[in-house]
DOZA-145808 format. One record per residue (C-alpha): x, y, z; residue in one letter. Coordinates in nm, 2 decimals. Each point is the difference from the previous one (the first is absolute). Layout:
<sites>
+--------+--------+--------+------+
|   east |  north |     up | code |
+--------+--------+--------+------+
|      X |      Y |      Z |    A |
...
+--------+--------+--------+------+
</sites>
This chain:
<sites>
+--------+--------+--------+------+
|   east |  north |     up | code |
+--------+--------+--------+------+
|  15.85 |  -7.25 |   5.74 |    M |
|   0.25 |  -0.01 |   0.28 |    S |
|   0.13 |   0.32 |   0.17 |    V |
|   0.32 |  -0.03 |  -0.20 |    Q |
|  -0.19 |   0.04 |  -0.32 |    Q |
|  -0.12 |   0.35 |   0.10 |    Y |
|   0.25 |   0.26 |  -0.11 |    E |
|   0.03 |   0.33 |   0.17 |    V |
|  -0.11 |   0.27 |  -0.25 |    G |
|  -0.24 |  -0.23 |  -0.19 |    A |
|  -0.35 |   0.11 |  -0.06 |    I |
|  -0.26 |  -0.27 |   0.04 |    V |
|  -0.38 |  -0.04 |   0.02 |    E |
|  -0.16 |  -0.09 |   0.33 |    G |
|  -0.33 |  -0.01 |   0.19 |    K |
|  -0.07 |   0.18 |   0.33 |    V |
|  -0.08 |  -0.27 |   0.26 |    T |
|  -0.01 |   0.20 |   0.32 |    G |
|   0.00 |   0.35 |   0.12 |    I |
|   0.14 |   0.12 |   0.34 |    K |
|   0.05 |   0.36 |   0.12 |    P |
|   0.37 |  -0.01 |  -0.09 |    F |
|  -0.03 |  -0.15 |  -0.35 |    G |
|  -0.14 |  -0.26 |  -0.23 |    A |
|   0.09 |  -0.36 |  -0.06 |    F |
|   0.02 |  -0.09 |  -0.37 |    V |
|   0.01 |  -0.36 |  -0.13 |    A |
|   0.27 |  -0.04 |  -0.27 |    L |
|  -0.10 |  -0.36 |  -0.07 |    D |
|  -0.17 |  -0.29 |   0.17 |    G |
|   0.27 |  -0.04 |   0.26 |    N |
|   0.17 |   0.34 |   0.05 |    K |
|  -0.12 |   0.34 |   0.11 |    Q |
|   0.17 |   0.33 |   0.08 |    G |
|  -0.08 |   0.32 |   0.19 |    L |
|  -0.07 |   0.34 |  -0.15 |    V |
|   0.07 |   0.24 |   0.29 |    H |
|  -0.25 |   0.29 |   0.01 |    I |
|   0.27 |   0.24 |  -0.10 |    S |
|   0.05 |  -0.20 |  -0.32 |    E |
|  -0.36 |   0.02 |  -0.12 |    I |
|  -0.01 |   0.34 |  -0.17 |    A |
|   0.22 |   0.30 |  -0.06 |    H |
|  -0.21 |   0.22 |   0.23 |    G |
|  -0.09 |  -0.06 |   0.36 |    Y |
|  -0.23 |  -0.29 |   0.07 |    V |
|  -0.20 |   0.05 |   0.32 |    K |
|  -0.23 |  -0.30 |  -0.03 |    D |
|   0.13 |  -0.29 |  -0.20 |    I |
|  -0.36 |  -0.12 |  -0.06 |    N |
|  -0.07 |   0.30 |  -0.22 |    E |
|   0.28 |  -0.10 |  -0.23 |    A |
|  -0.03 |  -0.38 |  -0.01 |    L |
|  -0.25 |  -0.28 |   0.06 |    S |
|   0.05 |  -0.37 |   0.05 |    V |
|  -0.02 |  -0.17 |  -0.34 |    G |
|   0.15 |   0.29 |  -0.20 |    D |
|   0.24 |  -0.09 |  -0.27 |    E |
|   0.31 |   0.22 |   0.03 |    V |
|   0.34 |   0.04 |  -0.16 |    K |
|   0.28 |   0.00 |   0.26 |    V |
|   0.37 |   0.05 |  -0.01 |    K |
|   0.22 |  -0.22 |   0.21 |    I |
|   0.19 |   0.22 |   0.24 |    K |
|   0.19 |  -0.27 |   0.20 |    S |
|   0.00 |  -0.37 |   0.06 |    V |
|   0.12 |  -0.14 |   0.34 |    D |
|   0.14 |  -0.35 |  -0.09 |    Q |
|   0.00 |  -0.12 |   0.36 |    E |
|  -0.35 |   0.10 |   0.10 |    S |
|  -0.15 |  -0.01 |  -0.35 |    G |
|  -0.16 |   0.34 |   0.05 |    K |
|  -0.05 |   0.21 |  -0.31 |    I |
|  -0.03 |   0.38 |   0.01 |    S |
|  -0.21 |   0.15 |  -0.28 |    L |
|  -0.09 |   0.34 |  -0.14 |    S |
|  -0.30 |   0.11 |  -0.20 |    I |
|   0.12 |   0.36 |  -0.01 |    R |
|   0.32 |  -0.10 |  -0.19 |    D |
|  -0.22 |  -0.13 |  -0.29 |    T |
|  -0.20 |   0.32 |  -0.03 |    L |
|   0.12 |   0.31 |  -0.20 |    P |
|   0.15 |   0.27 |   0.22 |    A |
|  -0.23 |   0.30 |   0.05 |    P |
|   0.11 |   0.31 |  -0.19 |    E |
|   0.18 |   0.25 |   0.21 |    K |
|  -0.21 |   0.31 |   0.06 |    S |
|   0.15 |   0.32 |  -0.12 |    E |
|   0.12 |   0.24 |   0.26 |    S |
|  -0.27 |   0.24 |   0.11 |    R |
|   0.02 |   0.36 |  -0.12 |    P |
|   0.13 |   0.26 |   0.26 |    Q |
|  -0.31 |   0.21 |  -0.05 |    S |
|  -0.22 |  -0.23 |   0.21 |    Q |
|  -0.10 |   0.12 |   0.35 |    A |
|   0.25 |  -0.11 |   0.27 |    P |
|  -0.09 |  -0.31 |   0.20 |    R |
|  -0.17 |   0.05 |   0.33 |    Q |
|   0.20 |  -0.09 |   0.31 |    S |
|  -0.18 |  -0.28 |   0.18 |    K |
|   0.06 |   0.13 |   0.35 |    S |
|  -0.09 |   0.37 |  -0.04 |    S |
|  -0.21 |   0.02 |  -0.31 |    G |
|   0.22 |   0.28 |  -0.13 |    R |
|   0.19 |  -0.03 |  -0.33 |    P |
|   0.33 |  -0.18 |   0.04 |    A |
|   0.32 |   0.20 |  -0.03 |    Q |
|   0.20 |  -0.07 |  -0.32 |    Q |
|   0.37 |   0.03 |   0.03 |    S |
|   0.26 |   0.04 |  -0.27 |    N |
|   0.07 |  -0.37 |  -0.03 |    N |
|  -0.37 |  -0.06 |  -0.09 |    D |
|  -0.09 |  -0.22 |   0.29 |    T |
|  -0.36 |   0.08 |   0.08 |    Q |
|  -0.13 |  -0.01 |   0.35 |    G |
|   0.34 |   0.05 |   0.16 |    F |
|   0.07 |   0.31 |   0.21 |    N |
|   0.36 |   0.09 |   0.06 |    T |
|   0.11 |   0.09 |   0.35 |    L |
|   0.05 |   0.35 |  -0.12 |    E |
|  -0.36 |   0.02 |  -0.11 |    D |
|  -0.12 |  -0.14 |   0.33 |    K |
|   0.22 |   0.25 |   0.19 |    L |
|  -0.16 |   0.29 |  -0.18 |    K |
|  -0.35 |  -0.13 |   0.08 |    D |
|   0.10 |  -0.05 |   0.37 |    W |
|   0.15 |   0.35 |   0.03 |    L |
|  -0.31 |   0.15 |  -0.16 |    K |
|  -0.23 |  -0.19 |   0.24 |    Q |
|   0.22 |   0.09 |   0.29 |    S |
|   0.00 |   0.37 |  -0.09 |    N |
|  -0.38 |   0.00 |  -0.04 |    E |
|  -0.04 |  -0.16 |   0.34 |    I |
|   0.25 |   0.25 |   0.16 |    Q |
|  -0.19 |   0.29 |  -0.16 |    A |
|  -0.33 |  -0.13 |   0.13 |    D |
|   0.15 |  -0.04 |   0.35 |    L |
|   0.14 |   0.35 |  -0.01 |    N |
|  -0.34 |   0.14 |  -0.09 |    K |
|  -0.15 |  -0.17 |   0.30 |    R |
|   0.27 |   0.12 |   0.24 |    V |
|  -0.05 |   0.36 |  -0.11 |    R |
|  -0.38 |   0.00 |   0.08 |    K |
+--------+--------+--------+------+
</sites>
């Protein structure tokens, strides 16, 4: 098959012929191969391509693009897989997320963005800290 015979959007069978850190090469026929970028392997994050694919694997791929001049073919395995079901939103009764920096529960504002402290909330914290420090200093001065 020539490059022109591969239509964008078509799903074809291929065989993994090579694996690199950025993706996998898939032979579409005896003469032509394409690249499945690592981001097109699965719906989730793929850290190590070798955990998902091996040389010699038979795979279904969708043709994403064909560059007529260079003959390069971009492929996707992810587009041939059923999309993962969306997880239901978590109930509000769960414990608040912990802030990564302080280990304290993250503030939750009215617009339901977790982990975001408004300037007003920060100002209250700073004033409280400042007043505590001032009170401590006043105690030391009176002694």
